N, C-alpha and C positions, 0 to 999 in steps of 0.2 A: 392650609398650605400643603401642596403636594410634595411628597418625598420623592426625590429622583432615584431611579433604580441604579444600582451599581453596574459597571461594565461587566459583561459576561466573563471576559478573560480575567477579571480581578477576583472572580469567585473560584477559580481553579488553580491548582498548584502546577499544572502542566496542561498543554493543549494539543488536541489532535493525536496523531500517532506517536508524538513525543511522550505521551503518557505510558507507553508500553513499558513493561518490565524489561530491563536490559537482558540480552540473550544469555549471557553467562549466568546471571542470577536466576533466570527462568529455568535454565538447564539444571541448576542445583536444586531448585524447588521440585522439579519433576523427577529427579533421579531417585530411584528406589521406590517409586509409586507402586500401588497395587496392580498386579498384572491381571488383566481381564481376558476372557476368551475372545478370539477374533473370528467371527463367522465368515464363511467364504464370500458372502454377499457384500461384506465391507471391503470395498476395493481400495479405499484410502482412509486411514485412521490416524491415531496419534503416534504411530511408529515412525513417521517422517515429519519433516517440518513443512508440510504442505499447507495450502491456503484454505482448504475446506475438506470436510469429510465427504466420501462418496459411497453410496449404497446402491448396489445393482438391483433393479426391479425385474428386468427381463433381458433378453439378448440384445435389445436395441435401446434400452433406456436405463439410466442410472440417475439417482437423486443426488444433487450437490447441496450440501447444507453447511452454512457458515454463520458466524455472528461477529459483529464488530461494533464497538461503542467507545466513546471518549468524551472528555471535557472540552469546552469551547476553545477553538483556535482563533476565532474572530469574535467581534462584539455584536455584529448584526445577527439577530436571531434567525432570520430566514436563511442567510448565508451559512450559518452554523449547521442548520438542519440539512441543507442541500449537500454540504461537504461530507457530513457524517454518513448520510444515506448513500451517496456516490461511492464513498470509500468501502462501505460494507458490501455493496453489490459487486464491487470489483473482484472480490475473491471468487465469485461464481464464474466471471469471465476468465479469470486466470487459470481455471481448470478446463477451459474450453467449453463451458456450459452456457446455457441460455437461462436467465432468471425467469421465474414464473410467478412468485409472490413473496411478500415479506411480512414480518411481524416487527412492531416497534418496541424498542427498549427505552424507557423514559424514567430518569431519576431527576427530580427538580426540587430546589429549595422553595417550596410553595409560599413560605412566609416572607421571602425576599424578592422573588420575581412575580410580576403580575401575570394574570391569566392570559392577557393579550400577548405578552412576550413568549410564554410557553406555547401558546397556540401558534405563534409565528414560527417557532422552531419546528413544531410538528408539520406545519404547512410546507416549510422548506423541504423537509424530508419527503413529504408526499409529492412535491414538485419533481424531485429527482426520480422517484419511483415512476411517476407518470412518464417522464422522459425515457425511462427504461422499458416502458410498456407493461408495468406490473402493478397490482394493487397492494396496499397495506391491509392485510386481512385480519389484523388484531394486534395484540401486544400486551405489555405489562408496564405498570407505572408504580413508582415508589417516591416517597418524600425523602430527599437526600440533602446532604450539606452542600455538595457541589453539583452543578448542572451536568447531567450525563444524557447523551442521546446516541442512539444507533439502531441497528436492525439485525434481526435474524433474516438472512436471505436464503431462499431456496430456489434451486434451478434444476434443469434436466440436461443430460449429456449422453450421447451415444458412447458406451464403454470403449468402443474401438477408437474413438477420437478424444478420449480422456487424456489430458496433459498434466502430468505431475512435474514437480520441480526437480526430481532426481534422475530423470531419464535422458539427460544430455550425454553426448558422445564425444570422444576425443576428436578434435578437429572442428567441432561445431563453432560457429560464430555466435556472438551474443548481440542482440539488438534491443535497445531501450526505447520505449515508446514516448516517454515524456521527459522534459528537462528536470534537472535537480535544483533544489534551492528553496523548497516550500518551508522547511524548518527555519532557515535563515530569514526568510521573509516574515515568518510569524514572530520570530524574536525581535526583529526590527519594528514590527507593528506594535508590539507591547510597549516599546520605548518611544513610540511616536516618530520613528525614523523611516517609515515606509510611505512613500508618496502615493498619490491617487492612482498613478499609472501602475505602480508596483502592486497596489492592492487589487486593481482590476485584473492584472496578470495572475495574481495568486488565486483569485476566485475562478478565473477561466480555467486554469489547469486543474484545480481541486474538484471542480464540478463537471469535468469532462469524463463521461462514462467510458470505460475501457471496452467499448463495443466491438473492436476488432477481434476479441478473444475467440468467439466461435468460428469465424472465418479463418483465423490463423490455425486453429485446431484441425481444419479440413485439409491443410497442406501436408502432403506426405513427408516432406523434409523437415517439418517442425517436430522436434523431439521432446522439448520440455518448456514449461512456462511457469512464471510466478509473477507477482507484482511487488514493486519496491515500495515498502511502507516504513514502519517505525525503526527497523534495524539499519536503515540506510542502504545505499547501493552496495557497499562492501559486505554488509551483513547478509543481505538476501542473495547476493552473488555467491558468497561462501557456502550458504545452505545448498545452493544448486550444485556447486562443485563437490562438496562433501557427499551429497546424496549419490552422485555419479562416481565417487571415488576417483576424482580427477583434480588437477590443478586448474588455475584460472589466471588469465592475463588480461588486464584492462588497459587500453590505450587512452590515457587520461585526456589527451588533446582532442579526442573524438567524442567525449561525453558531453551531451547537450546540457547547458546550464541556463537557468532563468537570468535575464538581463540584470546586471548589477549585483548578483548574488555574491560574487567574489569580493567586491568592494564592501558590501555590508558585513560579510564575515570578517574581513580584515579590520573593520571598525569595531569588532567585538560583539556583533549581533549573532550569537550562536546559542543554540539550545543546550540545556544541561544533558539532554539525552544523547547528544553527539559525543560528549566525553565519556558517558557511560558505555556507549556502543564501542568506542575505541578500547576502553579497558577490557571489554568482553572478548574482542577478537583481534586486537591490534598485534598480538604476538605472532600471528600467522600471516601478516600482511607485510610485504616487502615493497618499499617505495623507491623508485628509480627516477630521480630527478624531479619528483613532485614537490613543489614548495610546501613548507609547513602551513602556510596560509590557506592552501587548498584542501588540507586534511578535513576541515569542518564540512566541506561539501561531500567528501567521500563517505562520511559517517552521518550526514545530515538526515534526520528522520523525515521521511516523506509521508505526508497525509494525502491519501488518494493519489498515490504515485503511479508511475507508468508500468506497463507490462514489460517483463524481461524475458526474451525469447531465445532459446538455444536451437539453432537450426543448422542443417548442412550448408556449407558455403554456397553451393549451387542454388539453394532456395532463398538466399538472402534478398535477392532482387524482388522476388514475389512477396516476401514478408514486408519489405519496405513499401512496395506498391500497395499492399493491403492497408498498412497504417496510413499512407498518404490519401487513399481513397476515402478513408473515414475522417480525414481532417487532422491527422497527427503529423503535421509537416516537419516537426523537429526530430522524428524518429531517426535513429542512427545506429550503425554498426559500431560497437564500443569495445569489443574484445573477442576472446576465444577460449574454449576449454581445451586443455592439453594434458598429457601424461604428467603425473606428479601430484603435489598437494599444495595447499595454501593459495594465496592470492598475490600476484605481482602487479603493481600499478606503476606505469611509467609512460 
């Protein structure tokens, strides 16, 4: 008699970027760490909350290096692999870079999951890398209690076109490339409350590579970029504002949302990470007329979320056109950077 394998999501205490340590907790862990020398070639390191490290090779080239991995957000092994790989590669795009190759990070409960299931996860990751035009050149595997998959992603960028998250300017508008709600969808999926159409939308958005990144970096009016992942829109937008020593205003009515996400949140399908996010940074967020039921979307952890771009107002049309040319039809202007501090949402 064949023993049925457990659902992938049943083996993990959290899924996707909802696994991230909350920003306030992470700050406490890193506070007082050992200071290391920073060579001039290290253009971006741990001194900011950027998406990747960047090391200058020569006047025209710098290496972008990042890693990301997490536990299953879905039960289909190939979809899990595709989502995890897409999410990891996104950090290269968020710096304005072009990915060149990846290394796989694999931790699997080998006595619980079959070799076919594990192979399918890896094949899903390879499919995402193939779509990005890069090989998986190696990696590392361990036997672990929970399934874990991700990538070390490496890319190249012209240092003159490098986009950090801290270089926004007062008056810049913010443009978001993908709709919010992935965490809400994943919570509903775990409880069997996400229908087939919702699952298809979830897979479509989480496996869509943020390929506009390098093209956006070439636009002179684009000043800063990041991608919205585990800390939610509010958390990553605050990182951008704090890095620039500015305040931030978001027009909540302009923020694109996945269909049905608000209704699912109102029905209680919210991740634990959403509450942890709010505990970490809610004290500097002012809500103006935003219903309490919408708060879960503002803090919702996005797995493989969209690019968040700060650009001069006169460049906004070009940025939107770039997103639309790459198939990101829901990209929208959602706010602006301004003098002050904190985040106002209204």
